[in-house]
C-alpha positions as MATLAB code, in Angstrom:
seq = 'MRLLLIAYEFPPSPSPQSLRWTYLCRELAALGHEVHVLAPDLGGRTPGLPALPAGVHVHRSFPGPVRGILAVVRKGVQREAVRAAGATPYPIRPPRNWKQRVSEVVQKIAEYVHFPDIRGEWRPWGRRELRRVLEAVAPDVVISSHEPATTLELGLLAARRALPWVADLGDPVLASYTAPRWRRRARSLERAVCDRAALVTVTNPGAAALLRERHGGSAAIAVLPQGYDDRAVDAAPVADGAIFDPARLELLYTGSFYSFRRIDALLGALAHHPKTRLSIAAVTVPEAILAAAKAAPERIRLLGFLPHTAILALQRRADVLVNIANDDMTQIPGKFYEYLGAGRPVLHLGNGADPVAAMVGELRRGWACANTDAAIGHRLAALEAAKARRGLDEGLALGPEGVEEYGWSRIAARLDSLLREVAGATRAG';
ca = [
     -11.170  -21.343  -11.097;
     -10.491  -18.685  -13.696;
     -10.255  -15.301  -12.013;
     -10.177  -11.881  -13.654;
      -8.739   -9.016  -11.621;
      -9.376   -5.450  -12.803;
      -6.549   -3.366  -11.334;
      -5.179    0.050  -12.197;
      -2.570   -0.160   -9.443;
      -0.512   -3.166  -10.508;
       3.200   -3.530  -11.358;
       5.064   -1.453  -12.386;
       3.196    0.663   -9.821;
       4.798    0.188   -6.365;
       1.703    1.445   -4.495;
       0.299   -0.435   -1.478;
      -2.700   -1.665   -3.490;
      -0.375   -2.848   -6.259;
       1.721   -4.794   -3.758;
      -1.439   -6.212   -2.187;
      -2.661   -7.703   -5.431;
       0.757   -8.775   -6.637;
       1.074  -10.926   -3.534;
      -2.539  -12.132   -3.686;
      -2.214  -13.054   -7.374;
       0.942  -15.000   -6.597;
      -0.745  -16.897   -3.779;
      -3.995  -17.515   -5.672;
      -1.978  -18.964   -8.560;
      -0.147  -21.186   -6.054;
      -3.557  -22.427   -4.886;
      -4.314  -23.576   -8.425;
      -6.300  -20.661   -9.831;
      -5.805  -19.340  -13.352;
      -5.443  -15.616  -12.730;
      -5.943  -12.965  -15.397;
      -5.317   -9.264  -14.756;
      -6.693   -6.332  -16.749;
      -4.465   -3.296  -16.173;
      -3.343   -0.156  -18.019;
       0.064   -0.038  -19.678;
       1.832    2.506  -17.475;
       5.254    1.844  -18.974;
       8.622    1.012  -17.496;
       9.539   -1.374  -14.722;
       9.994   -1.092  -10.978;
      12.803   -3.273   -9.622;
      12.339   -5.411   -6.546;
       8.622   -6.169   -6.804;
       7.470   -9.753   -6.155;
       7.758  -11.980   -9.216;
       4.519  -13.179  -10.771;
       4.276  -16.896  -11.609;
       3.363  -18.301  -15.004;
      -0.214  -18.820  -13.834;
      -0.831  -15.050  -13.826;
      -1.673  -13.541  -17.239;
      -1.645   -9.733  -17.545;
      -3.715   -8.006  -20.258;
      -2.574   -4.402  -20.807;
      -4.461   -1.606  -22.504;
      -3.835    2.044  -23.357;
      -4.115    4.111  -20.134;
      -5.388    7.299  -21.778;
      -3.698   10.284  -23.456;
      -1.912   11.826  -20.461;
      -0.749    8.621  -18.804;
      -0.012    7.195  -22.246;
       2.494    9.966  -22.963;
       4.022    9.528  -19.510;
       4.306    5.782  -20.128;
       6.322    6.356  -23.303;
       8.624    8.741  -21.443;
       8.964    6.353  -18.502;
       9.956    3.437  -20.707;
      12.910    5.446  -21.969;
      13.920    7.036  -18.684;
      13.803    3.800  -16.701;
      16.110    1.789  -18.945;
      19.127    3.125  -17.061;
      17.327    2.799  -13.711;
      16.590   -0.874  -14.340;
      20.203   -1.559  -15.288;
      21.329    0.121  -12.064;
      18.654   -1.515   -9.911;
      19.836   -3.975   -7.237;
      19.746   -2.215   -3.898;
      21.350    1.052   -5.009;
      19.385    4.023   -3.646;
      17.862    6.340   -6.206;
      18.464   10.038   -5.538;
      15.903   11.934   -3.523;
      13.655   13.873   -5.840;
      12.642   17.307   -4.543;
       8.922   17.297   -3.864;
       8.201   20.246   -6.155;
      10.679   20.422   -9.023;
       9.450   21.875  -12.307;
       8.375   18.511  -13.715;
       6.253   17.801  -10.677;
       4.746   21.285  -10.764;
       3.648   20.653  -14.356;
       2.338   17.220  -13.352;
       0.414   18.728  -10.439;
      -1.217   21.318  -12.714;
      -2.186   18.658  -15.265;
      -3.603   16.367  -12.596;
      -5.475   19.217  -10.897;
      -7.095   20.120  -14.223;
      -7.841   16.441  -14.838;
      -9.770   16.267  -11.550;
     -12.415   18.465  -13.168;
     -12.665   16.201  -16.206;
     -12.042   12.646  -15.013;
     -13.580   10.863  -12.045;
     -12.034   10.372   -9.551;
      -8.726   11.793  -10.865;
      -6.393   11.491  -13.868;
      -6.588    7.692  -13.642;
     -10.210    7.933  -14.771;
      -9.035    8.638  -18.333;
      -8.418    4.879  -18.635;
     -12.176    4.202  -18.516;
     -13.027    3.948  -22.266;
      -9.937    1.899  -23.137;
     -10.358   -0.271  -20.063;
     -14.010   -0.863  -20.985;
     -13.084   -1.931  -24.504;
     -10.379   -4.333  -23.302;
     -12.659   -5.668  -20.560;
     -15.228   -6.748  -23.143;
     -12.525   -8.543  -25.099;
     -11.038  -10.278  -22.041;
     -14.451  -11.357  -20.735;
     -15.169  -13.052  -24.046;
     -11.723  -14.627  -24.314;
     -11.285  -15.764  -20.700;
     -14.854  -16.460  -19.514;
     -13.900  -15.934  -15.843;
     -15.684  -17.660  -12.987;
     -15.272  -14.571  -10.781;
     -14.377  -10.947  -11.556;
     -12.563   -8.840   -8.936;
     -12.081   -5.064   -8.884;
      -9.119   -3.631   -6.979;
      -9.919   -0.132   -5.748;
      -8.347    2.465   -6.031;
      -9.130    4.125   -8.356;
     -12.921    4.085   -8.603;
     -12.569    3.424  -12.342;
     -11.989   -0.266  -11.615;
     -15.306   -0.416   -9.757;
     -17.163    1.153  -12.672;
     -15.648   -1.492  -14.942;
     -16.563   -4.192  -12.436;
     -20.185   -3.069  -12.522;
     -20.172   -3.804  -16.259;
     -19.189   -7.392  -15.465;
     -21.897   -7.588  -12.805;
     -24.480   -6.508  -15.389;
     -23.492   -9.595  -17.373;
     -24.536  -11.685  -14.367;
     -20.925  -12.554  -13.571;
     -20.082  -12.910   -9.868;
     -18.215   -9.754   -8.913;
     -16.060   -9.011   -5.860;
     -15.056   -5.432   -4.995;
     -11.856   -5.046   -2.966;
     -11.856   -1.566   -1.439;
      -8.472   -0.267   -0.324;
     -10.406    2.694    1.110;
     -14.095    3.614    0.984;
     -14.961    5.168   -2.388;
     -16.095    8.308   -0.588;
     -13.009    9.114    1.467;
     -11.711   12.165    3.292;
      -9.491   13.027    0.314;
     -12.221   12.730   -2.367;
     -12.379   15.952   -4.407;
     -15.459   18.038   -3.445;
     -16.885   18.016   -6.969;
     -16.866   14.197   -7.027;
     -18.199   13.446   -3.551;
     -21.801   12.893   -4.658;
     -20.718   10.620   -7.502;
     -18.372    8.734   -5.156;
     -21.174    8.097   -2.657;
     -23.489    6.946   -5.436;
     -20.863    4.551   -6.791;
     -20.114    3.254   -3.302;
     -23.804    2.469   -2.819;
     -23.964    0.724   -6.203;
     -20.955   -1.384   -5.237;
     -22.594   -2.435   -1.970;
     -25.834   -3.234   -3.808;
     -24.398   -5.089   -6.818;
     -21.201   -6.811   -5.670;
     -21.543  -10.411   -4.538;
     -18.884   -9.581   -1.946;
     -17.129   -6.432   -0.760;
     -13.751   -6.837    0.918;
     -12.106   -4.128    3.011;
      -8.820   -3.967    4.880;
     -10.065   -3.220    8.399;
     -13.211   -3.431   10.558;
     -13.567    0.361   10.684;
     -14.114    0.542    6.930;
     -16.656   -2.294    7.105;
     -18.583   -0.488    9.847;
     -18.564    2.756    7.858;
     -19.986    1.072    4.740;
     -22.750   -0.587    6.768;
     -23.583    2.718    8.431;
     -23.832    4.499    5.081;
     -25.601    1.847    3.023;
     -27.316   -0.541    5.421;
     -26.417   -4.028    6.500;
     -27.504   -6.013    3.445;
     -24.109   -5.994    1.684;
     -21.826   -8.995    2.162;
     -18.636   -7.472    3.593;
     -15.496   -9.332    4.663;
     -12.290   -7.976    6.199;
      -9.081   -8.992    4.415;
      -6.241   -6.938    5.906;
      -3.015   -5.938    4.278;
      -0.211   -8.377    4.992;
       3.439   -9.311    4.870;
       5.354  -11.725    2.680;
       5.517  -14.905    4.750;
       7.512  -16.586    1.978;
      10.232  -13.928    1.882;
      13.859  -15.013    1.961;
      16.234  -12.408    3.380;
      18.628  -12.539    0.458;
      18.456   -8.952   -0.814;
      21.670   -6.936   -0.419;
      21.563   -3.996    1.954;
      21.775   -0.673    0.157;
      25.089    1.160    0.016;
      25.152    3.780    2.763;
      22.247    2.147    4.564;
      24.229    0.081    7.054;
      23.075    0.765   10.580;
      25.412    1.984   13.318;
      25.451   -0.377   16.332;
      26.399    2.541   18.588;
      23.207    4.476   17.794;
      19.480    3.906   18.091;
      18.544    3.363   14.457;
      14.966    4.219   13.447;
      13.629    3.378    9.989;
      10.579    4.762    8.178;
       9.635    3.223    4.829;
       6.107    4.577    4.352;
       4.667    7.420    2.312;
       4.033   10.993    3.373;
       0.597   12.605    3.276;
      -0.944   15.680    4.862;
      -2.925   13.346    7.148;
       0.231   11.510    8.305;
       2.330   13.898   10.400;
       6.033   13.469   11.128;
       6.726   16.985   12.503;
       6.772   15.933   16.151;
       9.288   13.167   15.483;
      11.571   15.600   13.663;
      11.337   17.964   16.615;
      12.132   15.240   19.133;
      15.153   14.032   17.152;
      16.790   17.431   17.570;
      17.290   16.612   21.262;
      18.519   13.033   20.780;
      21.897   12.945   19.021;
      22.280    9.218   19.775;
      19.239    8.445   17.609;
      19.149    8.478   13.816;
      16.101    8.273   11.552;
      16.551    6.750    8.091;
      13.813    7.402    5.530;
      13.390    5.322    2.373;
      11.181    7.327   -0.009;
      11.605    8.850   -3.441;
       9.705   12.036   -2.591;
       9.644   13.699    0.811;
       8.075   16.952    2.051;
      10.099   20.162    2.110;
      10.166   20.093    5.926;
      11.997   16.759    5.916;
      14.465   17.898    3.247;
      15.240   20.956    5.357;
      15.577   18.915    8.551;
      17.913   16.413    6.868;
      20.042   19.227    5.470;
      20.263   20.866    8.890;
      21.048   17.628   10.765;
      22.329   14.935    8.362;
      23.790   13.024   11.296;
      20.281   12.501   12.727;
      18.093   12.293    9.609;
      19.266   10.215    6.645;
      17.400   10.168    3.336;
      17.935    6.919    1.430;
      15.896    7.787   -1.656;
      13.924    5.159   -3.543;
      14.800    1.546   -2.745;
      13.421   -1.580   -4.420;
      10.794   -3.376   -2.379;
      13.077   -6.336   -1.655;
      15.824   -4.024   -0.375;
      13.328   -2.264    1.888;
      12.263   -5.586    3.384;
      15.921   -6.403    4.074;
      16.471   -3.039    5.778;
      13.384   -3.484    7.934;
      14.830   -6.694    9.369;
      18.045   -4.909   10.363;
      16.738   -1.689   11.915;
      16.492   -1.242   15.675;
      12.985    0.230   15.529;
      10.463    0.667   12.693;
       8.440    3.883   12.733;
       4.734    3.853   11.873;
       2.598    7.002   11.757;
      -1.172    6.858   12.211;
      -3.585    8.278    9.659;
      -6.136   10.839   10.789;
      -8.901    8.673    9.286;
      -9.649    5.726   11.562;
     -11.018    3.704    8.619;
      -7.480    3.579    7.206;
      -4.625    1.467    8.558;
      -1.272    2.019    6.838;
      -0.453   -1.152    4.932;
       3.166   -0.618    5.906;
       2.308   -1.633    9.483;
       1.437   -5.169    8.375;
       4.654   -5.283    6.373;
       6.492   -4.331    9.557;
       4.941   -7.311   11.349;
       6.879   -9.611    9.046;
      10.201   -7.893    9.792;
      10.403   -9.137   13.366;
      11.553   -5.759   14.701;
       9.888   -3.457   17.262;
       7.424   -0.868   15.982;
       7.189    2.669   17.349;
       3.661    3.743   16.469;
       2.908    7.462   16.603;
      -0.726    8.529   16.912;
      -3.421    9.694   19.283;
      -3.711    6.324   21.039;
      -7.260    5.648   19.858;
      -6.498    4.199   16.437;
      -6.629    0.450   15.692;
      -2.873    0.106   15.128;
      -2.140    1.347   18.644;
      -4.365   -1.403   20.014;
      -2.711   -4.055   17.823;
       0.793   -2.992   18.839;
      -0.144   -3.454   22.488;
      -2.099   -6.687   22.107;
       0.568   -8.341   19.949;
       3.465   -6.940   22.011;
       5.167   -5.765   18.819;
       6.422   -2.436   20.141;
       5.143    0.783   21.656;
       2.263    3.167   20.925;
       3.250    6.759   21.591;
       1.406   10.070   21.417;
       2.525   12.007   18.343;
       3.948   14.948   20.307;
       7.514   16.197   20.783;
       7.468   15.541   24.527;
       6.014   12.028   24.381;
       8.313   10.964   21.548;
      11.340   12.448   23.292;
      10.541   10.511   26.466;
      10.176    7.287   24.485;
      13.414    7.838   22.548;
      15.325    8.338   25.804;
      13.960    5.039   27.122;
      14.812    3.232   23.885;
      18.340    4.642   23.826;
      18.877    3.352   27.361;
      17.377   -0.030   26.463;
      19.687   -0.426   23.481;
      22.709    0.537   25.572;
      21.985   -2.349   27.941;
      21.099   -4.694   25.040;
      17.485   -4.851   26.179;
      15.651   -3.236   23.277;
      13.500   -6.313   22.640;
      12.696   -7.023   26.308;
       9.041   -7.825   26.949;
       8.193   -7.978   23.249;
       7.041  -10.888   21.079;
       8.764  -10.378   17.732;
       8.603  -13.862   16.222;
       6.067  -15.065   13.643;
       3.898  -16.586   16.358;
       0.747  -14.549   16.793;
       0.967  -12.708   13.473;
       0.759  -15.646   11.053;
      -2.783  -14.635   10.071;
      -1.330  -11.516    8.428;
       0.938  -13.483    6.090;
      -0.122  -13.152    2.457;
      -0.453  -16.920    2.063;
      -2.976  -17.022    4.940;
      -4.906  -14.022    3.629;
      -5.037  -15.560    0.152;
      -6.330  -18.821    1.629;
      -9.215  -16.904    3.224;
      -9.848  -15.097   -0.052;
      -9.812  -18.440   -1.874;
     -12.607  -19.715    0.385;
     -14.635  -16.537   -0.129;
     -14.252  -16.681   -3.912;
     -15.369  -20.300   -3.989;
     -18.436  -19.376   -1.932;
     -19.263  -16.537   -4.332;
     -18.869  -18.760   -7.392;
     -20.862  -21.567   -5.761;
     -23.709  -19.258   -4.786;
     -23.917  -17.957   -8.348;
     -24.066  -21.464   -9.807;
     -26.701  -22.484   -7.247;
     -28.751  -19.390   -8.001;
];
């Protein structure tokens, strides 16, 4: 089939939703589909992202005035970064340098103009290019990758042309972080998506239940979780300075930091465990982490930005991978599924009632721990002792058995079946 994906978050963006659809496009092309992608031209390149096969055709359009200017700047700035790519860490960028302060002001102002945020400025140019691509490609199915909500608004235009439309929601449109002024519009759009899409896909059962509670049970909703690269070959070089010390308990965190994802308790617990070190791979970290790393560089190591392939290689070498629960139970960090493919134990920090805690226990992939100084400290002491006796993996099931369903090839195969059902139902109707 000919598929058209509408995606704002797509390479060079390294976001979780971009990675999701990079992998899914790769796998759908491997299954024989002709995949077209409509995306804004955000400029530059990000090293280490999965390569797209020849069967994936990307149609770029102007992203809007603000992002357009940033794209021009990025193309120049990243030339040196691309040449120095490989696995070399990029320097940590302070979370609030002057450039970011300006960016924050611009984006805050844009929230009052563009729905749902600055990415909404792509709407008129995306709409124009969508009309052209629909005429040129004549897709059998159109897919919107959310976020941002702009891709759903464009998808509705395709649905009005009687084209079968699938909406892939990374999060509900109306989420805990939706700006107050846009909450009514977000709820209205979310309802329109449930009413008009031939299929809505979400990443976890909690999100599916929330949509049904808000908008009734008539929408066709399927759960397609985030995943891991089950075709990955561990050939990426390990970053300079990122070699793990066999004499220490080496923790690794490769996720993002948000106000609803708290690492304070872990930082506090580390102060009492000199035999444990936490390595963090992120380009921007909160001030609290910068201060903690400066105060105790022997216990907290900041690796900066690493290419995706280098991160995957590091995950396979760490003693323990750290995952932090979101406050919102309809959200499961995509990084957790990536961790499943690493074959290393996961230390999940949360309140014990979130879905990841249950999965960690059921799959025997690690330990769920209350996100408090005392509980984490107790667990670190046990893990230090286990490593000392070479028993860190005891009682765990860390092989691919039991988690194969979360491989991207398996998830794409399920999506393939769903897309064929959607296209078949449209033809029959």
